[in-house]
Structures are given as C-alpha cells and as structure tokens.
C-alpha positions as CSV (number, residue, x, y, z in Angstrom):
1,M,92.3,118.8,125.9
2,F,94.6,116.9,123.5
3,W,95.2,116.9,119.7
4,I,95.0,114.0,117.3
5,T,97.2,113.7,114.3
6,E,96.5,110.8,111.9
7,L,97.6,109.4,108.6
8,A,95.4,106.8,106.9
9,Y,95.0,104.8,103.8
10,E,91.4,103.9,102.9
11,H,90.7,101.2,100.2
12,P,87.3,101.0,98.6
13,I,85.5,97.7,99.0
14,A,82.3,98.9,97.2
15,S,81.5,102.0,95.1
16,T,78.7,103.1,92.8
17,R,79.9,103.8,89.2
18,T,79.4,106.6,86.7
19,R,78.7,105.4,83.1
20,S,80.0,107.6,80.2
21,V,79.7,107.4,76.5
22,V,82.5,108.9,74.3
23,G,82.9,109.5,70.6
24,S,80.9,110.3,67.5
25,P,79.9,108.7,65.1
26,Y,81.3,105.5,66.8
27,Q,80.6,105.5,70.5
28,Y,82.5,103.8,73.3
29,S,80.9,103.2,76.7
30,Y,82.8,102.7,80.0
31,S,82.2,103.2,83.7
32,T,84.3,104.8,86.4
33,P,84.1,104.2,90.1
34,D,82.7,107.2,92.0
35,F,85.1,106.6,94.9
36,T,88.7,105.4,94.8
37,G,91.5,104.6,97.3
38,R,92.9,107.6,99.1
39,V,95.4,108.8,101.7
40,V,93.9,111.0,104.4
41,W,95.5,113.3,107.0
42,S,93.5,114.3,110.0
43,V,94.2,116.8,112.7
44,G,92.0,118.2,115.5
45,P,91.3,118.7,119.2
46,M,89.6,116.2,121.5
47,V,88.4,116.9,125.1
48,N,87.9,114.2,127.8
49,I,84.4,114.2,129.0
50,H,84.8,111.2,131.3
51,H,87.8,109.0,132.2
52,Q,86.8,106.6,129.4
53,S,85.3,109.0,126.8
54,A,86.3,112.0,124.7
55,V,84.6,114.2,122.1
56,G,86.1,116.5,119.5
57,G,86.6,117.1,115.8
58,A,89.1,116.9,113.0
59,F,89.9,118.5,109.8
60,L,90.5,116.1,106.9
61,L,92.7,116.6,103.9
62,G,93.8,114.1,101.2
63,P,94.7,113.8,97.5
64,I,92.3,111.8,95.3
65,E,92.4,110.9,91.7
66,S,90.6,114.1,90.6
67,G,92.1,116.6,93.0
68,E,91.7,116.9,96.8
69,R,89.3,115.8,99.5
70,L,88.7,118.4,102.2
71,G,86.3,118.3,105.2
72,A,85.6,118.2,108.8
73,E,84.1,115.6,111.1
74,A,82.9,115.3,114.7
75,R,84.4,112.5,116.8
76,Y,83.6,110.4,119.8
77,R,86.2,108.2,121.4
78,R,85.6,105.5,124.0
79,W,88.6,103.8,125.6
80,L,88.0,100.1,126.0
81,D,91.0,99.6,128.3
82,R,94.3,101.4,129.0
83,D,95.6,101.1,125.4
84,N,92.6,100.3,123.0
85,A,89.8,102.6,121.9
86,V,86.8,102.6,119.5
87,E,86.0,105.8,117.7
88,L,82.9,107.0,115.8
89,S,82.9,110.0,113.5
90,A,80.5,111.8,111.1
91,G,81.0,114.9,109.0
92,L,81.0,116.6,105.6
93,I,83.6,116.3,102.8
94,H,84.0,118.4,99.8
95,M,85.5,116.6,96.8
96,E,85.4,116.0,93.1
97,V,83.5,113.0,91.6
98,P,83.2,111.7,88.0
99,R,80.3,112.8,86.0
100,P,78.9,111.4,82.7
101,T,80.5,112.9,79.6
102,D,78.8,114.4,76.6
103,P,79.0,111.8,73.8
104,S,80.0,114.5,71.3
105,Q,83.1,115.4,73.3
106,F,86.2,113.3,73.3
107,R,87.0,113.6,77.0
108,L,87.2,110.2,78.8
109,V,86.5,111.5,82.3
110,E,85.1,114.8,83.6
111,F,84.7,115.7,87.2
112,T,82.3,117.9,89.2
113,K,82.5,119.2,92.8
114,A,80.2,117.7,95.4
115,T,79.7,117.6,99.2
116,C,79.2,114.2,100.8
117,L,78.3,112.9,104.2
118,T,80.9,110.6,105.7
119,A,80.8,108.4,108.7
120,S,83.4,106.0,110.2
121,V,84.2,103.6,112.9
122,A,87.7,102.8,114.0
123,L,89.5,100.5,116.5
124,G,92.8,101.9,117.6
125,S,95.7,100.6,119.8
126,G,97.8,102.9,121.8
127,D,96.9,105.9,119.6
128,L,99.6,104.6,117.2
129,I,97.8,102.2,114.8
130,G,94.3,101.3,114.0
131,V,91.8,99.9,111.5
132,T,88.9,101.8,110.1
133,G,85.7,101.4,108.2
134,R,84.1,104.3,106.4
135,T,81.1,105.1,104.2
136,D,80.7,108.2,102.1
137,V,77.2,109.1,100.6
138,L,76.4,112.0,98.3
139,R,73.5,113.1,96.2
140,D,74.6,114.7,92.8
141,Q,73.1,115.0,89.3
142,G,69.9,113.3,90.4
143,R,71.4,110.2,91.8
144,T,72.9,108.9,95.1
145,R,76.5,107.8,95.1
146,V,77.9,105.5,97.9
147,G,81.4,104.3,98.7
148,S,82.5,102.0,101.5
149,F,86.1,101.7,102.6
150,V,88.4,99.7,104.9
151,G,91.6,101.2,106.0
152,V,94.6,101.4,108.3
153,R,95.7,104.5,110.1
154,L,98.7,105.7,112.0
155,G,98.3,108.1,114.9
156,S,100.4,110.5,117.0
157,Y,104.2,110.1,116.3
158,A,103.6,107.2,113.9
159,A,101.5,109.6,111.7
160,V,104.3,112.2,111.7
161,A,106.9,109.5,110.8
162,G,104.6,108.1,108.1
163,T,104.1,111.6,106.6
164,C,107.9,112.1,106.5
165,I,108.4,108.7,104.8
166,L,105.7,109.5,102.2
167,A,107.3,112.9,101.5
168,V,110.8,111.4,101.0
169,A,109.3,108.7,98.7
170,A,107.5,111.4,96.7
171,L,110.7,113.4,96.3
172,L,112.7,110.3,95.3
173,L,110.1,109.4,92.7
174,A,110.0,112.9,91.3
175,A,113.8,113.0,91.1
176,A,113.8,109.6,89.3
177,L,111.1,110.7,86.9
178,S,112.8,114.0,86.1
179,R,116.1,112.1,85.4
180,D,114.3,109.8,83.0
181,H,112.8,112.7,81.1
182,A,116.1,114.7,80.9
183,I,117.8,112.2,78.6
C-alpha cells in the first residue's frame, strides 16, 4: 500500500450558466458560470493489484468561489512504463453552486448546496507532475449542470512543496492587505 498526496489547479474550459434577474421596478439580467477554476488537494491510499496497476481512493478538498468543495473518489492507476502512468477516477463531490435569484431581492448571487458526480483522467510523470481532464455533472433545481476542466497537478513531495508555497503566498498577501487597511 502507498499514499498519494496531490495539489492541482483545474481551469474550466466549458460550464453551464445560471441566469439571474435582479431589481425592481427596473430589472437587470446576468448569468454566472456554474463551475469556476479551483485548487484541489487530494490524499488517499492506493494498493498495487498487479505490477502495472493499482486501485484506491482519495479524499478531495478545495476552496471555490462560494465556499468549499469536499468529496471522495475511487481511482485506478496503470503504469505505462517505469515513470509514467495514466489514472482514471470517479466519485462524489459536495459543493455550492449558484442559483437563480428572486427579482424582488437585491442580491447579485445566491448559492445552494449540491452533490455532483465527478470523473477524471490524468497522465502523470514520476508521481511528481501531471495533466488532468475532469468533468463534473449535477442535477439541481430541475436542470442538469455540467463543467469540464483541464488542469495540472503536483504529486508527492512536489505537492507538499506547492502547498507550502501557497501558504506563504497567502500569508504575504494577507499581511500586505492588512497593512494597506491600517493606514
């Protein structure tokens, strides 16, 4: 058995949109993408079932525009050679998505919690870096929402280093912003 640790950024290449109408008596209409770009951390166990294959799972966590994205997925990894592998995964994610607003309210965006199906394919090199493709699908409020993503991910020690760099960058940004507001 071995553990995977990954840090990824997934950028949307296609997403359904939610249309909202705001204001009264004059109304303003706009649309919001159902899925936006996101950072995703993954951790979980894998078990070798053959010298070229492994199965396992991962817990997923990541901030999104409206809160957090939490879930779990099953994974299958097939090594193509000594250093490169292809990985397939499928699972469930709990997250918030935009919902249409009531025209009599003056809120621009409201969110609702939903559970979506997610599936991905990834090509990795040396468990350190890889590229991913992912699709999320959910049924909510009488309609189907779909988002497709491409991404890059870091694995193993690179994921830990990437997480540390993100944490330092976030602290520096927070310090800079607090200094700006202190004046």
